[in-house]
C-alpha positions, 0 to 999 in steps of 0.5 A: 603857160604857153611861153613854159611849152615854147622855154622847153621846147627851146630846152630840147632843141639846145640840149639835141644841138649839143649832142649832136655836135658831141657825137660829131666830134666822136666822128671827127675824132675816129677820123669818120668826116661823112658821119660828122657832116650828117650830126654837124647838119642835124645840128644846125637844123637843131639850133635855126629852130631854137634861134626861132623860138628865142625870136619869138621870146626876144631874146635878141643875146640869146639869138646872136649866142646862137648865130655865133653857134652857128658860124661855128658848126658851119666851120666845122663842116666845111673842114669835116669836109675837107677831112681836116682833123681841126674841124674837131675845135671849131665843133668844141667852140659850137658845143661849150657856145650851147652849153652856154646857151642852157645854162643861161636858159637854167638860170632863168 
């Protein structure tokens, strides 16, 4: 039962991360880089909690995917701070990685 709860909370964190990254992409598209940065910061926090859960569940491959997604979020946030529209594609990369994690979790 405890593992099911952990898995459910993990899914919620991944969904929240994906939503925050997609919100950031909308903000970048609207040239609102401050809002984009706030969304990316929220995504980073959620992804950090997901990372800890994955480590606790012993899912090392997924941990590596989360770390790669976090690097994309970091890059996107740096770019947004420089008012660089390319932040949108980096955020898109992160959203795709998180979506892939969600798909893998759904199949487990």
